[in-house]
N, C-alpha and C positions, 0 to 999 in steps of 0.2 A: 539655853546654854547649847553651844555646839563644840564638837570636837575638831581640833585643828592639829594637823601633822606638821612638823617642822624639823629641820636639822640644826643642831648647835654647831658653835664654832669649832668643836673637836670632832665633828662628823657623826655624832650620835643622833640617831633618829628619835625624836620626841613627839609626844602628843599631850595636849592639855585642853581643858575645857574653857572657853571664853564666852562672854555674853553674845547673844545672837547679832547684836548691832555693832560690836567691836570688829576692828579690822584684823586680819590674820597676823599682822605684825605685832599684835598684843599677846600672841601665844606664849612667849616665854615668861609672862607674867601671870599666865592662867593657873588653873588648878591642874597640877600634873596628873596624868592618867597613864602610868607606866609599870613595867615589871619591876621587881626589886633591884637594887643596886648590887651587881655582882662583885664590886670592890669590897663588900662587906665579907666575902668569904675569906677564909684563912688559907691563901694560896700556898704558903710554904708547908703547911700540914697537908694539903691536897697534893702537892708534889711529892712529899715523902711517902704518903700512902700509896700513890700511884707506882712510885719507884719500887716499893716494897712488894706490891702485887705483880709487877712485871718479873721481879725475881722470882716470887713464889710460883708463878705460872710458866716460868722458863721462857719468858719473852725477852731475849737478850739481843738477838740479832734480826736483820731483815728476814733472814731464811726462817727463823722461829715465828716471826709475825705472819709471814706467808703460809706457814704451815698450820697456824692456829686459826685461820679464816676470820674469825671474829674476836680474837683475844684482846686486841687493842680497845676495840668498842666496849667489850664487856668490862675491862678495867675502867675505862672512862665513865661508863654508866654506873658502875658500882660505887665509884668514888663521888662522882658529882651529883647524881640524881637526888639522893636524899638530902644533901646539903641545900640544893636549889629549891626542892620543894618546901624545905624548912624556912627558907627565906620568903617564899610566897606565903606560907602560914603566918609568919611573923608580921608581914605587911598587912594581912587581912585582919590581924588582932589589933593593929594600931589604929 
């Protein structure tokens, strides 16, 4: 088996395993080797949690963001990291 990387019609980069003698064009029908599907995340809940953290941390204006240095990054990491790690764990369990 060999790993082939390709791009689907929606612009997503993909990779899948195909038999050594199969042409690369068979990659879409191969065995997917990919990270978890981020569309499984509850994006409305993520948006609400981020909004609330921005309020809690006083990140309301561009000036607030500039003064906080890493405030936006911290909010993003706080909200997304655990959810994405959980997707990886769920994928591993399947």
